[in-house]
N, C-alpha and C positions, 0 to 999 in steps of 0.2 A: 394640557387639553382641559378648557373649560368644559363648564356643564353644558352647555348648549350643544357644544362637540359631541361629548358622552352621549347623551342622548341621540343625535341624528348617527353612531359607530352599531353597527348592527352585530351578530356575533360570528358571521364570516369573517368580518374587518372591514368589510366595504361602508360606507355613508352612506347617509339617502341619496346627497345628490349624485357623490357618483356611481348611486346603481341607478338612477334615475338618467343620469348623462348615456352612463352606456347602454339603456335601455332604448333612448331615443337615438343615437347611433345604428342599436339593432334594426330599430325601424326605418332607416334611411337605407340601408343599405338593404335592407328584407322588400322593400318597395321597388328599387328598381330588380332583384331577383325574383323577386313574384313576376311583376311587368315583363318580363322577358321571357320566364317559361310558363306563363299564361296565353301567351302568344301562340305558342305552337301545343299546348295542350286543349286549350280550346275550339283551334282553328283544325286539330287532330279530331275531335268528337265532332265538329260538326262535318267536315270532310266526310267523317263514316257516313253521317244519317242522310246528308245525301246526297253520296255516291249509292246509298242501297236502295233510297228512293227511284235514284236514277236510272239504276241499274235493271231494278222491278219492273219499272213502268215505260222506260223506253231506253231500251237495250241498247237500239241504233246507236242514241248519242251517246254513253258509254265507251262504243269503240273507234269513236271518231278521233281522228289526231289529237285536233284541239283542245276535246276534252279533259286530257290530265294536267293541262298547267293549269285551266281555270276550275279544275277540283282542288289542283293544288295548292292553288294561289287567291282566287278569290275571297274564300273562307277566313286565309288569313287574313287582305287589306282590307276586306268591308266589314268584315264581326269581331275577330281577334286583339285586332289592334285598335282602333276604335275604344274597346271596352277596356283594354288595358291600360288606358289612358287614365279613368279610374282610380287602378292602383298607385300609379306614376303619382298621382295626386299627394297622396300621404309624405312623397318627401320633398324636403324640402328646395325649393329651385334655387340654385344660387347661379344668374345668370353671367352674359358678357359684357359687360358695359364697352368694350371700345369696339367701334367700327371700321374695319381697314381696309379698304381697296388693294385688290391685283392687280397690277398693269396683265398685260395682255404677253410681255417675256415672259412674265415669274408664272402666269399659270400655264403656258405652254414647257414651262421647265420643269412644274409641275407634277403637267401629264405625263411629259417624258421619265420620269422618275417612278411614276406608279406602273407604266408598263413593265420598266424596269424589278421593280419588286415582284411583278404578277409571275413574272415567267422565272423569273431568280427563284420566288418561293414554289411554281409548280413545278418547278425541274428537283427542289427539294421533297417534295409530296410524293413525287412520285418514285422517288428513290428510297421512302419509306413504305409506301407501297408495296414497292419490289418485295421489300423484306417482309414484308408484312406475308406475300406469298410465295415467300421460300419457305418461310415459318410452316404454312397453312396449307401449300399447296393451290389455293387459288387468289387471284388478285383481287379485292373491292373495287366493286364497277363505281364508273364515274356518273351517280345518279344525275347530274346535270347535263352531261354530253348525252346520255339516253334524252333526257326529255325534251333538250333543243333540237335533235335530231328528227327526233318522233311528232316534231310540231311543224304546220305551218309556219311561215314566214311574218303574217300578222300578228301571231299567237307569240313570238318571240320578239318584235319587234314593240309590242306593248307590255309584257310583263318581262323581260330580261330587261331591254332597254330605256323605259320608262319609269313603269308602275317599282320595281324592285327597288334601282336605287333611291329613286324620291323617298319612298316608304323606309327603308334599312336606312337613309341617313335621318332622316326625320328621329327614329328610334334610337340609333345606336351610337350618335354623335350627339344631337339636339338634349334627347330626353335622358338620357344616359349621362355624359358629361355636365349636364347645367345642374344634375342635382348628387353628381359627387367632387364638383372640387370644390367644396369646402375643405377637402383631402387635401387639396393642391392639386394643381393644373397636371403634373407629371402622372398622378396617381391617376386619374381621372383619364387622362388618355392614353393611358399605358391598360388600363381597366376596360375602358371602352375599345380597345385594337383588340384585348385578348379574347374580351367576350365574343367578338364579331367574327373572328375566327373558330371561337370554338361549338360558337350554334352557327353553323354550317354542317358542323355534325359530322364530316369525314376531312382525312388529310388529303385529298385533292386540292382540296380549297381551303384549310386551315391555316397553312403559313405562310399563304401573301396575301390571303382575307384579315390576317390579323395584323401583318405587315403594313398594309395599303391603311388599314383601322386605324393604327396610329397615326398616320400621318395623314389621315382625312381629321383626326383629333385635332392633330398641331395646329392644322390649316384652319381649322375652326377657332380653335379658342385665340388665334392667331389674329385673326380676322373678323372673329364674332355673328359672321354671315354662311349658314349653313348655304346658302348657291351654290358657292363654288363648289364646294366634296360632293352636291348632288352633282353639275356638270360632270365633275371628272370621274363620278362612277357613271355617271351617265356613257361617256367618252370609251370607258373599259368597258363596260358592258355591250357597245354596241359593235365595237369590234372585234374583243376575244369572245362573244358568245352569242351575238347574231350573223355579221360577217364572216367567221369561220367557219360557222354553219354551214349557211349557204356555198362556199368555198366548196368545204365537205361532201355538199351532195350530191356534186358535180362530179367530183373526182372518185376513182376509183383506188378505195384506201389502201386496202390489201395490196394492189398492183404498184399504189405511189410507195408502199414501204420496200417491193422487192425489185421492181423495173420503174423507179422512178420517170424516166423519158420516156417508157411507150403509156403510163399513167395520164401525164400530162400534152401527148398529141391525141391522145383518145378525147380531149374533153378542150380546145381552146379556147374558152370564156373562164373554163375552170381551172388553165394552166397560166392565164393573165391574171386572174386574181389570187391565185398560189405564187407569183412571182412578186407581186406588188407585194404580198402580204409577208413574203422572206424579205422583202426589201424594206419593209417598215420596221421590221427586228429589230434588223441589220441598223440603222439609222435610232430609232428609239433605246436599242440598248446602249451604243457612241454615245447617243445624248441622254440618258441618266446618270453616265458616271459623270461626266462635266455638268450637266445639271446636280446634280447632288452637290458637287464640291461648290459650285459658287450659290447655290441656296445657303449653304453652312456659312459660306463666307460674309453673305452679301442678306442675307432672309431669315435673321435670328432674332429673335427680343425673349428675356430671363421671364421664365415661366413662373406665375404667381404660387405663392407658400400658402400651407393649408389654413386656413381660418381655426377653424376644430383640431386640435393635436388626440392625439389619442395614443396610449403605451400601448407596448405589443401587448398587454395582458390584458386592454381592454380589448383591442383588435382581435385578440383569441374568443373574449367570451362574444362577440357581436358577432365571429363568425361562426362559433362551434354552436352558439346556442339561436340559433337563427333557422328556422323552420324554412323562410325563403331561399337562403343557400343550400339548404338540402334539397329544396323540392327542383333550382336549376343544375344543379348537380349530376340528377337522378336524370332529368330531360337528355342533357348532353350526353350522361353514357350513354342513354337510351339509340339516342342516334348515332353514335359511335358506332355501337354494339351490331345496331339494323345494319348498319355500310360494309362492319366487315365480315 
């Protein structure tokens, strides 16, 4: 070790350059975690303020069916998410250079796989919730289903079908992946997917959201075009969130569970929608298996490796000494705890 190196070595054994490198990566990870956590913290604070004002001055509005969606979504989309961009700017961007188009057959195959992952994840999530219900004596409520059932069609179309897919893809795919690709495409895809699942804050949505989030991440990294994942996300939400809600409004769900024939006979329009939905599920399930095999064979590309390599001890320091990660974990814990 020469004299210059001896001066850069600190008592704890880390050189100055190494400490600067770890601090830089800590800031990089913190920008992503703080940006996501800020979305929920800032929107929650604003929701509380606006709701108090509306409840105090316009109680009739606070009781309207559409109000729950508006107060739950607009503060996030119009306030928290735009402001969180200021935090995301702290992280270095590693943009995707390639621009690849997706043919119609490939897009339809991807859509089939998305629906297959959605329904498989829902089954697994329902199983976990059943276990939680057996232990606690109360099954966690599906908040998304409660909100969509209480909202009018136009609100579900706007918030579930359009705004949510657009804003979520811009944040959890483009902003997050562009800032994590420096650690490798695989890490960025998995981190984006798992984070997308966790931030839903419940087991009803976690498993399928994480799986679809990883698939969306791969599509974005492969094509460099966020529009494809937005379109796929809209397709899933329009069928799973909007169409099924309107279908269930027309049917007696309790009677449907005990006597399906009587329930369908009582509502001809609901019966047509229900049978069409069941046929769609069957085709999507079969298509998902075939499409997944074909995509693995014909639509794959080696992922890009990391441009910044970190040792295990560096990852540990960057994670444990990172208030952004602590805050994000706290937000996720609060979301899951509130649902359970």
